[in-house]
C-alpha positions as CSV (number, residue, x, y, z in Angstrom):
1,M,42.5,-9.1,-2.9
2,R,40.6,-10.6,0.0
3,W,37.7,-12.8,-1.3
4,T,35.4,-11.3,1.2
5,L,35.7,-8.0,-0.6
6,I,34.5,-9.3,-4.0
7,P,30.7,-9.1,-3.4
8,A,31.0,-5.6,-2.2
9,L,33.2,-4.6,-5.1
10,L,30.8,-6.2,-7.6
11,S,27.8,-4.5,-6.0
12,A,29.6,-1.1,-6.3
13,L,30.5,-1.7,-9.9
14,L,26.9,-2.7,-10.8
15,G,25.6,0.3,-9.0
16,T,28.0,2.5,-11.0
17,A,26.9,0.9,-14.2
18,A,23.2,1.5,-13.3
19,A,23.9,5.2,-12.6
20,S,25.8,5.6,-15.9
21,D,22.7,4.1,-17.7
22,G,20.5,6.9,-16.3
23,G,19.3,5.2,-13.1
24,Y,19.3,6.8,-9.7
25,T,21.7,6.0,-6.8
26,M,21.5,6.2,-3.0
27,A,23.1,9.6,-3.4
28,D,19.9,10.8,-5.2
29,F,17.5,9.7,-2.4
30,A,17.0,13.2,-0.8
31,K,17.1,15.0,-4.2
32,V,14.2,13.2,-5.9
33,P,10.6,14.3,-5.1
34,K,8.7,11.2,-3.8
35,I,5.3,10.3,-2.4
36,D,4.5,7.6,0.2
37,A,1.0,6.9,-1.1
38,H,0.1,4.6,1.9
39,L,0.8,5.4,5.5
40,H,-1.2,6.3,8.6
41,L,-0.5,9.5,10.6
42,H,-2.4,9.6,13.9
43,S,-0.9,12.5,15.7
44,A,-2.3,16.0,15.1
45,S,1.1,17.7,15.2
46,Q,3.5,15.3,13.4
47,E,6.2,18.0,13.6
48,A,9.0,15.3,13.7
49,W,7.6,13.4,10.8
50,L,7.1,16.6,8.8
51,A,10.7,17.6,9.3
52,L,11.8,14.1,8.2
53,A,9.5,14.2,5.1
54,R,11.0,17.6,4.1
55,K,14.5,16.3,4.6
56,D,13.9,13.1,2.7
57,N,11.8,14.9,0.0
58,F,8.6,13.0,0.6
59,R,4.9,13.8,0.4
60,A,2.3,11.4,1.8
61,L,-1.2,10.1,1.6
62,T,-2.5,9.3,5.1
63,I,-5.3,6.7,5.0
64,N,-8.1,6.3,7.5
65,V,-9.0,2.7,8.2
66,D,-11.9,1.0,10.0
67,Y,-9.4,-0.9,12.2
68,P,-10.1,-1.5,15.9
69,D,-6.4,-1.0,16.9
70,F,-6.4,2.5,15.3
71,P,-8.0,5.6,16.9
72,S,-11.7,6.0,16.4
73,L,-12.9,6.9,12.9
74,A,-13.9,10.4,14.0
75,Q,-10.4,11.0,15.5
76,Q,-8.7,9.6,12.4
77,R,-10.7,12.0,10.2
78,R,-10.0,15.0,12.4
79,V,-6.3,14.4,12.5
80,A,-6.0,13.7,8.7
81,S,-8.1,16.7,7.8
82,A,-6.1,19.0,10.1
83,L,-2.8,17.8,8.8
84,A,-3.9,18.2,5.1
85,H,-5.3,21.7,5.7
86,R,-2.2,22.9,7.6
87,H,0.3,21.2,5.3
88,P,-1.3,20.9,1.9
89,R,2.0,20.6,0.1
90,Q,3.0,17.5,2.0
91,V,-0.1,15.7,3.3
92,A,-3.2,14.4,1.5
93,W,-5.8,12.1,3.1
94,A,-8.2,9.3,2.3
95,A,-11.4,8.8,4.3
96,T,-13.2,5.6,5.2
97,F,-16.6,4.5,6.5
98,S,-18.1,2.3,9.2
99,T,-20.0,-0.9,8.3
100,E,-22.2,-0.5,11.4
101,G,-25.9,-0.8,10.3
102,F,-25.0,-1.8,6.8
103,E,-28.2,-3.9,6.5
104,L,-30.5,-0.9,7.2
105,P,-32.2,0.5,4.2
106,E,-30.9,4.0,4.8
107,W,-27.3,3.0,5.4
108,S,-26.0,3.5,1.8
109,A,-27.4,7.0,1.5
110,A,-26.2,8.0,4.9
111,T,-22.7,6.6,4.3
112,L,-22.5,8.4,1.0
113,K,-23.6,11.7,2.6
114,D,-21.0,11.3,5.3
115,L,-18.3,10.6,2.6
116,D,-19.5,13.6,0.6
117,G,-18.6,15.7,3.7
118,A,-15.1,14.2,3.8
119,L,-14.6,14.7,0.1
120,A,-15.7,18.3,0.4
121,D,-13.2,18.7,3.3
122,G,-10.4,17.6,1.0
123,A,-10.3,13.8,1.1
124,V,-9.0,12.4,-2.1
125,G,-10.0,8.7,-1.7
126,V,-12.1,6.2,0.3
127,K,-10.6,3.1,1.9
128,V,-12.5,-0.2,2.1
129,W,-10.9,-2.6,4.5
130,K,-10.6,-6.4,4.8
131,N,-13.2,-6.6,7.7
132,I,-15.6,-6.9,4.8
133,G,-14.9,-10.5,3.8
134,M,-13.0,-11.6,6.9
135,S,-15.0,-10.5,10.0
136,L,-18.2,-8.6,9.1
137,R,-21.3,-10.7,9.7
138,D,-24.9,-10.0,9.0
139,S,-27.9,-10.4,11.3
140,K,-28.1,-14.1,10.3
141,G,-24.5,-14.7,11.4
142,E,-23.3,-15.1,7.8
143,L,-19.9,-13.7,6.7
144,V,-20.3,-10.8,4.3
145,M,-18.1,-10.6,1.2
146,I,-17.1,-7.4,-0.6
147,D,-19.3,-8.1,-3.6
148,D,-22.4,-8.4,-1.5
149,A,-25.4,-6.7,-3.2
150,R,-26.0,-4.7,0.0
151,F,-22.9,-2.7,-0.9
152,D,-24.0,-2.0,-4.5
153,A,-25.5,1.4,-3.9
154,L,-22.4,2.5,-2.0
155,F,-20.0,1.5,-4.8
156,N,-22.3,2.8,-7.5
157,G,-22.3,6.1,-5.7
158,L,-18.5,6.2,-5.4
159,A,-18.2,5.3,-9.1
160,Q,-20.5,8.2,-10.0
161,R,-18.5,10.6,-7.9
162,G,-15.3,9.4,-9.6
163,V,-13.5,9.0,-6.2
164,M,-10.6,6.6,-5.9
165,V,-11.4,3.5,-3.8
166,L,-8.5,2.0,-2.0
167,G,-9.3,-1.7,-1.6
168,H,-7.7,-4.0,0.9
169,Q,-9.3,-7.4,0.5
170,G,-8.1,-10.6,2.1
171,E,-4.6,-11.1,3.5
172,P,-1.2,-12.2,2.1
173,R,-1.5,-15.6,0.7
174,N,0.8,-16.8,3.5
175,C,-2.1,-16.4,5.8
176,W,-3.6,-19.6,4.3
177,L,-0.4,-21.6,4.4
178,P,1.2,-23.5,7.3
179,V,3.7,-21.4,9.1
180,E,6.7,-23.5,7.8
181,Q,5.6,-22.8,4.2
182,M,5.3,-19.0,4.6
183,T,7.7,-17.0,2.5
184,V,8.7,-14.1,4.7
185,N,9.8,-13.8,8.4
186,N,7.2,-11.1,9.4
187,D,4.3,-13.3,8.3
188,R,5.7,-16.3,10.1
189,E,6.2,-14.4,13.3
190,Y,2.8,-12.6,13.1
191,F,0.6,-15.6,12.4
192,K,2.5,-17.8,14.8
193,A,1.8,-15.2,17.6
194,H,-1.8,-14.6,16.4
195,P,-3.3,-18.0,15.5
196,A,-6.8,-16.5,15.6
197,Y,-5.9,-14.6,12.4
198,H,-4.1,-17.5,10.7
199,M,-6.7,-18.7,8.2
200,Y,-4.8,-22.0,7.6
201,A,-6.1,-23.0,11.1
202,H,-9.7,-21.9,10.2
203,P,-10.9,-23.9,7.2
204,E,-14.4,-22.9,8.0
205,M,-13.5,-19.4,6.8
206,P,-13.4,-18.3,3.1
207,S,-10.3,-19.4,1.3
208,Y,-7.7,-17.1,-0.2
209,E,-9.2,-17.7,-3.7
210,D,-12.7,-16.9,-2.3
211,Q,-11.4,-13.5,-1.2
212,M,-9.7,-12.7,-4.5
213,A,-12.8,-13.9,-6.5
214,A,-15.1,-11.7,-4.5
215,R,-12.9,-8.6,-5.1
216,D,-12.8,-9.4,-8.8
217,R,-16.6,-9.7,-8.9
218,L,-16.9,-6.3,-7.3
219,L,-14.7,-4.8,-10.0
220,D,-16.7,-6.6,-12.7
221,K,-20.0,-5.3,-11.2
222,H,-18.8,-1.8,-11.0
223,P,-16.6,-1.2,-14.1
224,R,-16.6,2.6,-13.7
225,L,-15.2,2.3,-10.2
226,R,-11.8,3.9,-9.8
227,F,-9.8,1.4,-7.8
228,T,-6.4,0.9,-6.2
229,G,-5.6,-2.5,-4.9
230,V,-3.4,-1.7,-1.9
231,H,-0.8,-4.2,-0.8
232,L,-0.3,-5.4,-4.4
233,A,-4.0,-6.3,-4.4
234,S,-3.2,-9.2,-2.1
235,L,-1.5,-10.9,-5.1
236,E,2.0,-10.2,-3.6
237,W,3.2,-13.7,-3.9
238,D,3.4,-13.9,-7.7
239,V,4.0,-11.0,-10.1
240,D,2.7,-13.2,-13.0
241,R,-0.6,-13.6,-11.2
242,L,-0.7,-9.9,-10.4
243,A,0.0,-9.1,-14.1
244,R,-3.0,-11.2,-15.1
245,F,-5.1,-9.2,-12.6
246,L,-3.9,-5.9,-14.0
247,D,-4.5,-7.1,-17.6
248,A,-8.1,-8.2,-16.7
249,H,-8.8,-4.8,-15.0
250,P,-7.0,-2.2,-17.1
251,G,-8.3,0.8,-15.1
252,V,-6.9,-0.5,-11.7
253,N,-3.7,0.5,-9.9
254,V,-1.9,-1.2,-7.1
255,D,0.5,0.0,-4.4
256,V,3.4,-2.0,-2.9
257,A,2.7,-1.0,0.7
258,A,3.9,-3.7,3.2
259,R,4.5,-6.2,0.5
260,I,8.0,-5.4,-0.7
261,G,9.4,-8.4,1.3
262,Q,7.3,-10.7,-0.9
263,L,8.6,-9.0,-4.0
264,Q,12.1,-9.5,-2.7
265,Y,11.5,-13.1,-2.0
266,Q,10.6,-13.5,-5.7
267,S,13.5,-11.4,-7.0
268,Q,15.9,-13.6,-5.0
269,R,14.8,-16.4,-7.3
270,D,14.3,-14.5,-10.5
271,L,15.4,-10.9,-10.5
272,K,14.7,-10.4,-14.2
273,R,11.1,-11.5,-13.8
274,V,10.4,-8.9,-11.1
275,S,12.3,-6.2,-12.8
276,E,10.4,-6.8,-16.1
277,F,7.1,-6.7,-14.2
278,F,7.9,-3.2,-12.9
279,I,8.9,-2.0,-16.3
280,K,5.9,-3.4,-18.1
281,Y,3.4,-2.1,-15.5
282,Q,5.2,1.1,-14.7
283,D,2.1,3.2,-15.2
284,R,0.0,1.2,-12.6
285,L,2.3,0.9,-9.6
286,M,2.6,3.3,-6.6
287,Y,5.1,3.3,-3.7
288,G,3.7,3.0,-0.1
289,S,5.1,2.0,3.2
290,D,2.0,1.3,5.4
291,L,3.8,2.7,8.4
292,A,1.9,3.8,11.4
293,Q,3.0,5.1,14.8
294,S,1.9,2.8,17.6
295,A,0.5,4.1,20.8
296,E,3.7,3.0,22.6
297,Q,6.1,4.6,20.1
298,D,7.5,8.0,20.7
299,D,8.0,10.5,17.8
300,A,11.8,10.0,17.6
301,S,11.5,6.2,17.3
302,F,8.7,6.5,14.7
303,V,10.7,8.9,12.6
304,A,13.8,6.7,12.8
305,D,11.7,3.7,11.6
306,V,10.2,5.7,8.7
307,D,13.6,7.0,7.6
308,Q,15.1,3.5,7.7
309,V,12.3,1.9,5.7
310,W,12.1,4.7,3.1
311,R,15.9,4.4,2.5
312,R,15.9,0.6,2.4
313,D,13.0,0.5,-0.1
314,W,14.7,3.1,-2.3
315,R,17.9,1.0,-2.3
316,Y,15.9,-2.0,-3.5
317,F,14.2,-0.2,-6.3
318,V,17.0,2.0,-7.6
319,T,20.4,0.2,-7.0
320,A,21.9,-3.2,-7.8
321,D,23.3,-3.5,-4.3
322,S,23.2,-6.8,-2.4
323,F,21.9,-6.2,1.2
324,T,19.9,-7.8,4.0
325,V,16.3,-7.1,4.9
326,P,14.3,-8.1,8.0
327,E,11.7,-10.1,6.0
328,L,14.3,-12.6,4.6
329,D,17.3,-14.5,5.9
330,K,19.4,-14.3,2.7
331,P,20.5,-11.0,1.1
332,V,18.5,-9.5,-1.7
333,R,19.8,-7.6,-4.8
334,G,18.2,-4.4,-5.9
335,L,16.1,-4.1,-9.1
336,S,18.1,-1.1,-10.5
337,L,15.0,0.2,-12.2
338,P,15.3,2.9,-14.9
339,R,14.9,6.5,-13.7
340,A,11.6,6.9,-15.6
341,V,10.1,3.9,-13.9
342,V,11.2,5.0,-10.5
343,D,9.7,8.5,-11.0
344,K,6.4,6.9,-11.9
345,L,6.5,4.5,-8.9
346,Y,7.5,7.2,-6.4
347,R,5.5,10.2,-7.7
348,I,3.9,10.5,-11.1
349,N,1.4,7.6,-10.7
350,A,0.2,8.9,-7.3
351,E,-0.3,12.4,-8.7
352,K,-2.4,11.0,-11.5
353,A,-4.4,8.7,-9.2
354,Y,-5.1,11.6,-6.7
355,P,-5.3,14.7,-8.9
356,R,-6.7,16.8,-6.1
357,A,-3.9,16.0,-3.7
358,W,-0.8,18.1,-3.1
359,Q,-2.2,20.7,-5.5
360,Q,0.4,23.2,-4.7
361,A,3.3,20.7,-5.2
362,Q,2.4,19.2,-8.6
363,T,5.4,18.9,-10.9
364,T,5.0,19.8,-14.5
365,Q,5.8,16.9,-16.8
């Protein structure tokens, strides 16, 4: 036997063993109902994406974000609402809010009234973005953190309404490291090309730990707030640290959107540790891709990217295959998670987190 065939043979044997133990395989990808609980659909038609989602057996949560590179907030809301109304079995949406005028006495009440309109229109969550803590400044020029008392009335109101808040605070920890110490290729490439956003080069800005502490203080101040820490709650670099966060905040969920590369970096070094994390916290984790169609990207290219990412991520979570990923130079091995854990990651936890979403598509447990 040629030695070059041995890794592939071992991978196939391990994959077969996982399947015999009740796990899924690549052949199950299109058969299993799944939810992408974090992406951004900006086109009102999305016929190509909808066709792919049906083929790949995906539903989705499209999330509005107060991000200057995205369409206006009004346009994002119109598109998301229209998609959800036209395709309620496949698309749900989360609203967001503008921080403009946040120091005005009437801002909180006006913002809650606006969000009430979005919720009445079918929104199932509200996104709060990293601009609070990383770029928003008050009239004195001071940077405003997420636990600022001027947001208390807003978060109290959201807690009273029982709405899920999707929180993106801070950045990957790599953002505060020198480029040569960063753990994944996409972070190295991005921050090298965008030094203005590389916090290592801006010691005058809040530290990574400052950002995490502000988020934790927010949750401590508002214990009734339903909260999902998107992007692994920006604790993507260490599943043990993430576990401590989840233990400290038992009502909080996280999604894996755009941070799977950091999980793979850890599983290259200790596969068992990452796998055991997913098994222990299987009721708190949701799949998401964070994909968005850029203005320069046509529908065919976007759909091809989505299909590739969805299938590559599925391979990581369900098989024991060894394969390459763009974020890392060396191959990664899949986690081969049990079927029950995969079902929670890819569907059940999202259905529980957003009980008003995809109402016509709920699966009886």
